[in-house]
PAFIVEX-415976 format. One record per residue: x, y, z of N, C-alpha, C, CB in turn. Coordinates in Angstrom, 1 decimal, padded with zeros to 4 digits, always signed. Atoms other than C-alpha are relative to their C-alpha. Glycine has a CB too. Layout:
NODE, X, Y, Z, X, Y, Z, X, Y, Z, X, Y, Z;
...
//
This chain:
NODE, +001.0, -001.3, -001.7, +000.3, +037.3, -025.2, +000.7, +001.3, -001.2, +001.1, +000.0, +003.0;
NODE, -000.5, -001.2, +000.4, +000.9, +040.8, -026.8, +000.3, +000.9, +001.8, -001.4, +000.9, -001.2;
NODE, -000.2, -000.8, -001.1, +002.5, +043.1, -023.4, +000.6, +001.0, -000.7, +000.7, -000.5, +001.3;
NODE, -000.2, -001.6, +000.0, +003.0, +046.9, -022.9, +000.8, +000.4, +000.9, -001.1, +000.6, +000.3;
NODE, -000.7, -000.6, -001.8, +005.9, +048.8, -020.6, -000.5, +001.3, -000.4, +002.0, +000.0, +000.5;
NODE, +000.4, -001.2, -000.9, +005.6, +052.0, -019.5, +001.1, +000.1, +001.1, -001.7, -000.1, +000.7;
NODE, -000.6, -000.4, -001.1, +008.0, +053.6, -017.5, -000.3, +001.5, +000.5, +001.4, -000.1, -000.2;
NODE, +000.0, -001.4, -001.0, +008.2, +056.3, -014.6, +001.5, +000.4, +000.9, -001.2, -000.3, +001.4;
NODE, -001.4, +000.2, -000.4, +011.5, +057.6, -013.6, +000.4, +002.0, +000.8, +001.2, -000.8, -001.8;
NODE, +000.3, -001.3, -000.4, +010.4, +061.2, -011.9, -000.4, -000.3, +001.5, -001.2, +000.7, -001.0;
NODE, +000.6, -000.6, -001.4, +008.5, +062.5, -009.0, -001.4, -000.6, -000.6, +000.1, +002.1, +000.5;
NODE, +001.1, +000.6, -000.7, +005.0, +061.1, -008.0, -001.3, +000.7, +000.2, +000.5, -000.3, +001.3;
NODE, +000.8, -001.5, -000.3, +002.1, +064.0, -008.9, -001.2, -001.0, -001.2, +001.1, +002.3, -000.7;
NODE, +001.7, -000.1, +000.4, -001.7, +064.3, -010.4, +000.9, -000.7, -001.5, -001.3, +002.1, +000.0;
NODE, -000.4, +000.1, +001.6, +000.2, +064.5, -014.2, +000.6, -001.4, -000.1, +001.2, +001.2, -000.6;
NODE, -000.7, +001.4, -000.7, +002.0, +060.8, -013.2, -001.2, -001.0, -000.4, +000.2, +000.0, +001.9;
NODE, +001.0, +001.5, -000.5, -000.8, +059.0, -012.4, -001.2, +000.5, -001.7, -001.3, +000.2, +002.5;
NODE, +001.0, -000.6, +001.2, -003.3, +061.3, -015.4, +000.5, -001.1, -001.9, +000.5, +002.3, -000.1;
NODE, -001.0, +000.1, +001.2, -000.5, +060.1, -018.3, +000.0, -002.0, +000.1, +002.0, +001.1, +000.4;
NODE, -000.4, +001.2, -000.1, -000.1, +056.6, -016.8, -001.6, -000.5, -000.6, +000.6, -000.3, +001.6;
NODE, +001.1, +000.3, +000.6, -003.7, +056.1, -017.3, -000.8, +000.1, -000.8, -000.4, -000.1, +000.4;
NODE, -000.1, +000.2, +001.2, -004.6, +057.7, -020.1, +000.8, -000.8, -000.9, +000.2, +000.9, -000.3;
NODE, -000.6, +001.1, +000.8, -001.9, +056.1, -022.0, -000.4, -001.8, -000.3, +001.3, +000.0, +000.7;
NODE, -000.2, +000.9, -000.2, -002.3, +052.6, -020.4, -001.4, +000.0, -001.2, +000.4, -000.5, +001.6;
NODE, +001.2, +000.0, +000.3, -006.0, +053.2, -021.2, -000.5, -000.1, -002.0, -000.5, +001.4, +000.8;
NODE, -000.1, +000.2, +001.1, -005.8, +053.6, -024.7, +001.2, -000.5, -000.9, -000.3, +000.9, -000.3;
NODE, -000.8, +001.2, +000.8, -003.1, +051.1, -025.9, -000.9, -001.0, +001.0, +002.1, +000.0, +000.0;
NODE, +001.0, +001.2, +000.0, -006.1, +048.3, -023.9, -000.7, +000.3, -000.9, -000.7, -000.4, +001.0;
NODE, +001.4, -000.5, +001.1, -008.7, +049.7, -026.1, +000.8, +000.0, -001.6, -000.7, +002.1, +000.5;
NODE, -000.6, -000.1, +001.7, -006.1, +049.9, -029.6, +000.5, -001.5, +000.3, +001.6, +001.5, -000.7;
NODE, -000.3, +001.0, -000.2, -004.7, +046.5, -028.8, -000.4, -001.3, +000.7, +000.7, +000.3, +000.4;
NODE, +000.3, +001.0, -000.7, -004.8, +043.2, -027.4, +001.0, -000.3, +001.0, -000.2, -001.0, -000.7;
NODE, -000.5, +000.1, -001.4, -003.1, +043.6, -024.3, +000.1, -000.7, +001.1, -000.3, +000.4, +000.4;
NODE, +000.0, +000.9, -001.2, -002.5, +040.7, -022.0, +001.4, +000.4, +001.0, +000.1, -001.6, -000.6;
NODE, -001.2, +000.1, -000.5, +000.8, +041.8, -020.2, +000.4, +001.5, +000.0, +000.9, -001.0, -000.8;
NODE, -000.7, -000.8, -000.3, +001.8, +045.3, -018.7, +001.8, +000.8, +001.0, -001.0, +000.0, +000.2;
NODE, -001.2, -000.1, -001.1, +005.2, +046.1, -017.3, +000.1, +001.5, -000.2, +001.7, -001.0, -000.5;
NODE, -000.2, -001.4, -000.2, +006.1, +049.1, -015.8, +001.2, -000.3, +001.0, -001.4, +000.9, +000.5;
NODE, -001.6, -000.7, -000.4, +009.9, +050.6, -015.0, -000.4, +000.9, +000.8, +001.0, +000.8, -001.2;
NODE, +000.2, -001.0, -001.4, +009.9, +052.4, -012.1, +001.5, +000.1, +001.2, -001.6, -000.9, +001.0;
NODE, -000.9, -001.1, -001.0, +012.5, +054.8, -010.5, -000.7, +001.2, +000.4, +001.3, +000.5, -000.6;
NODE, +000.2, -000.7, -000.5, +011.5, +057.2, -008.2, +000.0, +000.6, +000.9, -000.2, -000.1, -000.1;
NODE, -000.2, -000.5, -001.5, +012.0, +059.8, -005.6, -001.6, -000.1, +001.3, +000.5, +001.8, -000.4;
NODE, +001.6, +000.1, -000.6, +008.2, +059.4, -004.5, -000.3, +001.3, -000.5, -000.2, -000.3, +001.7;
NODE, +000.5, -000.8, +000.0, +006.0, +062.3, -004.2, -001.4, +000.2, +000.5, +000.3, +000.1, -001.0;
NODE, +001.5, -000.1, -000.5, +002.2, +062.5, -003.7, -000.7, -001.4, +000.3, -001.0, +000.8, -001.0;
NODE, +001.0, +001.3, -000.3, +000.5, +059.6, -001.9, -001.2, -000.1, -000.4, -000.2, -000.3, +001.1;
NODE, +001.6, +000.0, +000.2, -002.9, +060.4, -003.0, +000.1, -000.1, -001.9, -001.0, +001.9, +000.9;
NODE, -000.4, +000.1, +001.4, -001.6, +060.0, -006.7, +000.1, -001.3, -000.6, +001.2, +000.5, -000.2;
NODE, -001.2, +001.0, +000.3, +000.4, +057.2, -006.2, -001.5, -001.3, +000.3, +001.8, +000.1, +001.4;
NODE, +001.1, +000.7, -000.2, -002.8, +055.5, -004.5, -000.8, -000.1, -001.1, -000.7, +000.5, +000.9;
NODE, +001.4, +000.1, +000.9, -004.7, +056.2, -007.5, +000.5, -000.7, -001.1, -000.8, +001.5, -000.6;
NODE, -000.9, +000.8, +000.8, -002.1, +054.7, -009.8, -000.4, -001.9, +000.4, +002.0, +000.7, +000.5;
NODE, +000.0, +001.2, -001.0, -002.1, +051.4, -007.2, -001.2, -000.2, -000.6, +000.1, +000.2, +001.8;
NODE, +000.5, +000.5, +000.1, -005.6, +051.1, -007.5, -000.4, +000.1, -001.4, -000.6, +000.0, +000.9;
NODE, +000.0, +000.0, +001.8, -005.8, +051.5, -011.4, +000.8, -001.7, -000.2, +001.3, +001.7, -000.8;
NODE, -001.0, +001.3, +000.3, -003.4, +048.6, -011.7, -000.3, -001.2, +000.7, +001.4, +000.2, +000.5;
NODE, +000.9, +001.1, -000.4, -005.3, +046.5, -009.5, -001.4, -000.5, -001.1, -000.5, +000.6, +001.5;
NODE, +001.1, +000.4, +000.8, -008.3, +046.7, -011.0, -000.4, -000.2, -001.6, -000.8, +000.6, +000.3;
NODE, -000.2, +000.9, +001.6, -007.0, +045.8, -014.9, -000.1, -001.3, +000.5, +001.6, +000.3, -001.0;
NODE, +000.4, +001.6, +000.1, -008.0, +042.2, -015.7, +001.1, -000.6, -000.9, -001.7, -000.4, -000.7;
NODE, -001.3, +000.6, +000.8, -004.1, +042.0, -017.0, +001.2, -000.1, +000.7, +000.3, +000.8, -001.0;
NODE, -001.4, +000.5, -001.3, -000.9, +040.5, -015.6, +000.9, +001.3, +000.2, +001.3, -001.7, -000.6;
NODE, -000.7, -001.5, -000.2, +001.0, +043.9, -014.4, +001.1, -000.8, +000.7, -000.7, +001.3, +001.1;
NODE, -001.4, +000.3, -000.7, +004.8, +043.5, -013.3, +001.0, +001.4, +000.0, +000.7, -001.3, -000.9;
NODE, -001.5, -001.5, -000.6, +006.8, +046.5, -011.7, +001.3, -000.6, -000.2, +000.0, +000.6, +002.1;
NODE, -001.3, +000.2, +000.0, +010.2, +046.6, -012.3, +001.0, +001.5, +000.5, +000.2, -000.6, -001.4;
NODE, -000.6, -000.9, -000.8, +012.4, +048.7, -009.8, +001.1, +000.5, -000.3, +000.0, -000.4, +001.1;
NODE, -001.4, +000.2, -000.1, +015.9, +050.1, -010.6, +000.4, +001.1, +000.8, +000.7, -000.1, -001.2;
NODE, -000.7, -001.2, -000.9, +017.6, +052.7, -008.4, -000.2, +000.5, +001.2, -000.2, +001.0, -000.4;
NODE, +000.9, -000.4, -001.6, +015.3, +053.9, -005.9, -001.7, +000.2, -000.3, +000.6, +001.8, +000.6;
NODE, +001.4, +000.5, +000.2, +011.9, +053.2, -005.0, -000.5, +000.9, +001.6, -000.2, -002.2, +000.0;
NODE, +000.1, -000.5, -001.6, +010.8, +055.9, -002.4, -001.0, +000.8, +000.2, +001.2, +000.9, +000.5;
NODE, +001.4, -000.3, -000.4, +007.9, +056.8, -000.8, -000.7, -000.3, -000.6, -000.5, +001.0, +000.1;
NODE, +000.9, +000.2, +000.7, +005.1, +057.3, -002.8, +000.7, -001.3, -000.9, -000.5, +001.3, -000.6;
NODE, -000.1, +000.2, +000.4, +006.7, +055.7, -005.0, -000.2, -002.1, +000.2, +000.8, +001.0, -000.1;
NODE, +000.2, +001.6, -000.1, +006.5, +052.2, -003.1, -001.5, -001.0, +000.3, +000.9, -000.4, +001.1;
NODE, +002.1, -000.4, +000.2, +002.4, +052.9, -003.3, +000.0, -000.8, -001.4, -000.8, +002.2, -000.4;
NODE, +000.8, +000.5, +000.3, +002.3, +051.9, -006.6, +001.3, -001.3, -001.0, -001.3, +001.1, -000.7;
NODE, -000.5, +001.5, +000.0, +005.2, +049.2, -007.0, +000.2, -000.6, +000.4, +000.6, -000.5, -000.1;
NODE, +000.7, +001.1, -000.4, +003.5, +047.4, -004.8, -001.2, -000.4, -001.3, -000.7, +000.3, +001.4;
NODE, +000.8, +000.2, +000.9, +000.8, +047.1, -007.7, +000.2, -001.1, -001.2, +000.0, +001.2, -000.5;
NODE, -000.3, +001.2, +001.0, +002.5, +044.5, -009.5, -000.3, -001.4, +000.9, +001.8, +000.1, -000.6;
NODE, -000.2, +001.7, -000.3, +001.6, +040.8, -009.3, +001.3, -000.5, +000.0, -000.6, -000.8, -001.1;
NODE, -001.3, +000.4, +000.1, +005.3, +040.3, -010.2, +000.4, +001.5, +000.6, +000.6, -000.5, -001.5;
NODE, -000.2, -001.0, +000.1, +007.1, +042.4, -008.7, +001.9, +000.2, +000.0, -000.8, +000.5, +001.2;
NODE, -001.4, -000.2, -000.2, +011.3, +043.1, -009.7, +000.5, +000.9, +000.5, +000.6, +000.1, -000.8;
NODE, -000.5, -001.0, -000.2, +013.6, +044.7, -008.1, +001.9, -000.1, -000.3, -000.7, +000.4, +001.5;
NODE, -001.6, +000.6, +000.2, +017.7, +045.3, -009.4, +000.6, +000.1, +001.0, +000.9, +000.7, -000.9;
NODE, -001.4, +000.0, -001.3, +020.4, +044.7, -007.6, +000.5, +001.1, +000.4, +001.4, -000.5, -000.3;
NODE, +000.0, -000.8, -000.1, +021.1, +047.4, -005.7, -000.9, +001.0, +000.3, +000.4, +000.0, -000.5;
NODE, +001.4, -000.9, -000.3, +017.7, +049.3, -005.5, -000.1, +000.6, +001.2, -001.2, -000.7, -000.1;
NODE, +000.6, -000.5, -001.7, +016.8, +051.4, -002.2, -001.4, +000.3, -000.6, +001.0, +001.7, +001.0;
NODE, +001.5, +000.1, -000.5, +013.7, +050.8, -001.3, -000.2, +001.4, +001.9, -000.2, -002.4, +000.5;
NODE, +000.4, -001.0, -001.2, +012.4, +054.3, +001.3, -001.2, -000.4, +000.6, -000.3, +001.5, -000.4;
NODE, +001.2, +000.1, -000.1, +009.5, +054.0, +003.2, +000.1, +000.6, +001.5, -000.6, -001.5, -000.2;
NODE, +000.0, -001.5, -000.8, +008.6, +056.8, +005.5, -001.8, +000.1, -000.2, +001.3, +001.6, -001.0;
NODE, +001.1, -001.2, -000.1, +005.2, +058.4, +006.4, +000.1, +000.8, -001.3, +000.3, +001.1, +001.3;
NODE, -000.4, -001.3, +000.8, +004.1, +060.8, +003.4, +000.0, +001.1, +000.5, -000.7, +000.3, -000.9;
NODE, +000.2, -001.2, -001.0, +004.6, +064.1, +003.5, -001.5, +000.8, -000.7, +001.5, +001.1, +000.0;
NODE, +001.1, -000.5, +000.3, +001.5, +066.2, +003.1, +000.3, +002.0, -000.1, -001.0, -000.8, +001.4;
NODE, +000.2, -001.5, +000.0, +000.6, +070.3, +001.8, -000.9, +000.1, -000.4, +000.7, +001.0, -000.7;
NODE, +001.5, -000.6, +000.3, -002.2, +071.7, +002.2, +000.6, +001.7, -001.2, -001.0, +000.6, +002.0;
NODE, +000.1, -001.2, +000.6, -003.1, +074.5, -000.2, -000.1, +001.4, +000.6, -000.8, -000.1, -000.7;
NODE, +000.7, -001.0, -000.8, -004.5, +077.1, +002.1, +000.7, +000.4, +001.4, -001.5, -000.4, +000.2;
NODE, -000.7, +000.3, -001.0, -002.3, +077.9, +005.1, -000.7, +001.3, +000.3, +001.5, -000.3, +000.1;
NODE, +001.1, -000.6, -001.2, -004.7, +080.4, +006.3, -001.3, +000.2, -000.4, +000.4, +001.4, +000.6;
NODE, +001.1, +000.4, +000.7, -008.4, +079.2, +006.1, -000.6, -000.4, +001.9, +000.2, -001.4, -001.7;
NODE, +000.7, +000.5, -001.4, -010.8, +077.6, +009.6, +000.2, -000.8, +000.0, -001.2, -000.1, +000.4;
NODE, -000.6, +000.9, -001.2, -009.9, +075.5, +011.9, -001.0, -001.4, -000.5, -000.4, +000.7, +001.9;
NODE, +000.2, +001.5, +000.8, -012.7, +073.1, +010.3, +000.4, -000.5, -001.6, -001.4, -000.3, -000.1;
NODE, -000.9, +000.3, +001.1, -011.1, +073.5, +007.1, +001.4, -000.5, +000.2, +000.1, +001.1, -000.9;
NODE, -001.5, +000.2, -001.1, -007.9, +072.7, +008.9, -000.2, -001.6, +000.4, +000.0, +001.2, +001.9;
NODE, +000.6, +001.5, -001.3, -009.6, +069.5, +011.0, -000.3, -001.0, -001.8, -002.5, +000.5, +001.5;
NODE, +000.3, +001.1, +001.3, -011.0, +068.4, +006.9, +001.0, -000.5, -000.7, -000.7, +000.6, -001.1;
NODE, -001.4, +000.5, +000.3, -007.4, +068.4, +006.0, +000.7, -001.0, +000.5, +000.8, +000.9, +000.2;
NODE, -000.8, +001.1, -000.9, -006.0, +066.4, +008.6, -001.0, -001.4, -000.4, -000.1, +000.6, +002.1;
NODE, +000.7, +001.0, -000.1, -008.7, +063.9, +008.4, +000.1, -000.8, -001.5, -001.4, +000.6, +000.4;
NODE, -000.8, +000.5, +000.8, -007.8, +063.2, +004.6, +001.4, -000.4, -000.1, -000.2, +000.5, -000.6;
NODE, -001.0, +000.2, +000.3, -004.2, +063.2, +005.2, +000.0, -001.5, +001.1, +000.9, +001.2, +000.2;
NODE, -000.2, +001.5, -000.9, -004.8, +060.4, +007.7, -000.5, -001.2, -000.3, -000.5, +000.1, +001.4;
NODE, +000.7, +000.8, +001.3, -006.8, +058.9, +005.8, +000.5, -001.0, -001.3, -000.7, +001.0, -000.7;
NODE, -001.8, -000.1, +000.9, -004.1, +058.9, +003.0, +001.2, -001.1, +000.5, +000.8, +001.6, +000.4;
NODE, -000.9, +000.9, -000.4, -001.9, +057.2, +005.4, -001.1, -001.6, +000.3, +000.9, +000.6, +001.4;
NODE, +001.3, +001.7, -001.0, -004.5, +054.1, +006.7, +000.4, -000.7, -001.8, -003.2, +000.5, +000.8;
NODE, -000.1, +000.8, +001.3, -004.4, +053.6, +002.8, +001.4, -000.7, -000.6, -000.3, +001.1, -001.1;
NODE, -001.4, +000.1, +000.6, -000.5, +053.5, +002.1, -000.2, -001.0, +001.3, +001.2, +001.5, -000.1;
NODE, -000.8, +001.1, -001.5, +000.2, +051.4, +005.8, -001.6, -001.5, -001.1, -000.7, +001.1, +003.1;
NODE, +001.2, +001.3, +000.2, -003.1, +048.8, +004.3, +000.5, -000.5, -001.2, -001.9, +000.3, -000.2;
NODE, +000.1, +000.6, +001.2, -002.1, +048.4, +000.6, +001.7, -000.5, +000.8, -000.3, +001.1, -001.7;
NODE, -000.9, +000.0, -000.8, +001.7, +048.0, +001.9, +000.3, -001.3, +001.1, -000.2, +001.3, +000.5;
NODE, +000.1, +001.2, -001.3, +000.6, +045.3, +004.6, -000.8, -001.1, -001.1, -001.3, +000.4, +001.8;
NODE, +001.2, +001.5, +000.7, -002.1, +043.1, +001.9, +001.3, +000.2, -000.7, -002.1, +000.0, -001.1;
NODE, -000.8, +000.2, +001.3, +000.7, +043.8, -000.6, +001.6, -001.6, +000.2, +000.8, +002.1, -000.3;
NODE, -000.8, +000.3, +000.1, +003.5, +042.6, +001.3, -000.2, -001.8, +001.5, +001.0, +001.6, +000.0;
NODE, +000.3, +001.5, -000.4, +001.2, +039.8, +003.7, +000.7, +000.4, +001.4, +000.8, -001.4, -001.0;
NODE, -000.2, -000.2, -001.4, +002.7, +041.8, +006.9, -001.2, +000.9, +001.0, +001.3, +000.8, -000.1;
NODE, +000.7, -000.5, -000.3, +000.7, +043.2, +009.8, -000.1, +001.6, -000.8, +000.1, -000.1, +001.4;
NODE, +000.4, -001.2, +000.1, -000.5, +046.9, +009.2, +001.3, +000.8, +001.2, -001.7, +000.0, +000.5;
NODE, -000.9, -000.3, -001.5, +001.1, +047.7, +012.9, +001.8, -000.2, -000.3, -000.6, -001.4, +001.6;
NODE, -001.0, +000.3, +000.9, +004.3, +046.2, +011.1, +000.8, +001.5, -000.9, -000.9, -000.9, -001.0;
NODE, +000.2, -001.0, +000.4, +003.8, +048.5, +008.6, +000.1, +001.6, +000.0, -000.6, -000.2, +000.1;
NODE, +000.2, -001.4, -001.4, +003.3, +051.3, +010.7, +001.0, +000.7, +000.5, -000.5, -000.6, +001.5;
NODE, -001.6, -000.4, -000.6, +006.3, +051.5, +012.2, +000.6, +000.2, -000.5, +000.8, -000.6, +000.5;
NODE, -000.9, -000.2, +000.3, +008.2, +051.1, +009.9, -000.1, +001.3, -001.1, +000.4, -001.3, -000.3;
NODE, +000.6, -001.5, +000.8, +006.6, +054.3, +007.7, +000.4, +000.9, +001.2, -002.0, +000.0, -000.4;
NODE, -000.1, -001.5, -001.1, +007.0, +056.0, +011.3, +001.2, +000.6, +000.3, -000.4, -000.2, +001.4;
NODE, -001.2, +000.2, -000.8, +010.2, +055.0, +011.9, +001.2, +001.4, -001.1, +000.7, -002.2, +000.0;
NODE, -001.4, +000.1, +001.4, +011.8, +055.6, +008.4, +000.9, -001.0, -000.4, +001.0, +001.0, +000.1;
NODE, -000.4, +001.1, +000.3, +012.9, +052.6, +006.5, +000.6, +000.5, -001.5, -001.2, -001.1, +000.1;
NODE, -000.6, +000.3, +001.1, +015.8, +052.3, +004.2, +000.6, -001.5, -000.4, +000.8, +001.0, -000.1;
NODE, -000.1, +001.9, +000.4, +015.9, +048.6, +002.7, +000.6, -000.4, -001.8, -002.2, -000.8, +000.1;
NODE, -000.4, +000.7, +001.5, +018.2, +047.1, +000.1, -001.5, -000.9, -000.6, +001.5, -001.3, +000.3;
NODE, +000.0, +000.7, +001.1, +017.1, +045.4, -002.7, -000.8, -001.4, +001.3, +001.8, -000.2, -000.8;
NODE, -000.2, +000.8, -000.2, +017.5, +042.3, -000.9, -000.9, -000.2, +002.0, +001.5, -000.1, -000.5;
NODE, +000.7, +000.2, -001.2, +016.0, +043.4, +002.6, -001.7, +000.3, -000.7, +000.6, +001.4, +001.4;
NODE, +001.4, -000.2, +000.5, +012.6, +044.5, +000.5, +000.1, -001.6, -000.1, -000.4, +001.0, -001.4;
NODE, +000.8, +001.6, +000.8, +012.3, +040.7, -000.9, -000.1, -000.4, +001.7, +001.4, -001.5, -001.5;
NODE, +000.4, +000.9, -001.4, +012.4, +039.5, +003.2, -000.6, +000.6, +000.5, +000.9, -000.4, +000.9;
NODE, +001.0, -000.5, -000.2, +009.7, +042.2, +003.9, -001.6, -000.8, -000.2, +000.3, +000.9, -000.7;
NODE, +000.7, +001.1, +000.7, +008.0, +040.3, +001.2, -000.5, +001.6, -001.2, -001.4, -001.2, +001.1;
NODE, +000.6, -001.4, +001.0, +007.5, +043.9, -001.2, +000.5, -000.1, -001.7, +000.9, +001.6, +000.7;
NODE, -000.9, +000.5, +000.7, +010.7, +042.3, -003.5, -000.4, -001.2, -000.1, +001.2, +000.2, +000.4;
NODE, -000.2, +001.3, +000.3, +009.8, +039.2, -005.3, +001.2, -001.0, -000.3, -000.5, +000.0, -000.8;
NODE, -000.9, +000.1, +000.9, +012.7, +038.7, -007.3, +001.0, +001.3, -000.2, -000.7, -000.5, -001.3;
NODE, -001.0, -001.1, -000.1, +015.6, +040.4, -007.2, +001.2, -000.7, -001.5, +000.8, +000.0, +002.1;
NODE, -000.9, -000.3, +000.9, +018.1, +040.6, -011.1, +001.4, +001.0, +000.1, -000.9, +000.3, -000.7;
NODE, -001.0, -000.2, +000.3, +021.2, +041.6, -012.0, -000.2, +001.6, -000.8, +000.3, -001.2, -000.8;
NODE, -000.1, -000.5, +000.9, +020.2, +043.0, -015.1, -002.0, +000.6, -000.5, +000.9, -001.1, -000.8;
NODE, +001.7, -000.9, +000.3, +016.6, +045.0, -016.4, -000.2, -000.6, -001.6, +000.0, +002.3, +000.0;
NODE, +000.3, +001.1, +000.8, +014.9, +042.1, -018.5, -001.0, +000.9, -000.9, -000.6, -001.4, +000.7;
NODE, +000.5, -001.0, +001.4, +014.3, +044.4, -021.6, -000.3, -001.0, -001.2, +001.3, +001.2, -000.5;
NODE, +000.1, +000.6, +001.1, +013.3, +041.8, -023.6, -001.6, -000.2, +000.0, +001.0, -001.2, +000.0;
NODE, +001.4, +000.1, +000.1, +009.6, +041.5, -025.1, -000.2, -001.4, +000.0, -000.5, +000.7, -001.2;
NODE, +000.3, +001.0, -000.6, +008.2, +038.4, -024.3, -001.2, +000.1, -001.6, -000.5, +000.2, +002.0;
NODE, +000.8, -000.2, +001.0, +006.3, +037.4, -027.2, -001.7, -001.5, +000.1, +001.3, -000.1, -001.5;
NODE, +000.6, +000.6, +000.0, +004.6, +034.2, -026.3, -001.4, +000.2, +001.5, +000.9, -000.9, -000.1;
//
């Protein structure tokens, strides 16, 4: 079985999404990939870009594994949740909170501000829905965790259902079967 590895170790933004999708598409169409392993440690970032990556990972017809180390903050939780198998390295921190949103135009018509607010509310709804679906928890519970801001250890994230397995070391061995 051919597997491909991809690493994200910085903030999540439109370039993160573009680079991952472009690279993985090239690998899928250029070889016989059956499994993708994403190593992830991130301070978070753009929720919209994280949802784009999550949606892409879920739409792939290959096995996806996400491996968390050090920190999975904010929007990075959305990407991490895209793994069918989710591993965390012992000591990894998970920060769950509502996204921070920035609008480009400070001066605009009321209608434009309302439109942007509608988009922000939809992104929060999707964020809650993704984490609820992937953890098996109710949306109300996930919404409360995000609203209050929660820092979880790998063990607590496993109890929540976000993490499937906790390892001591990164599993950096290529599987060939």
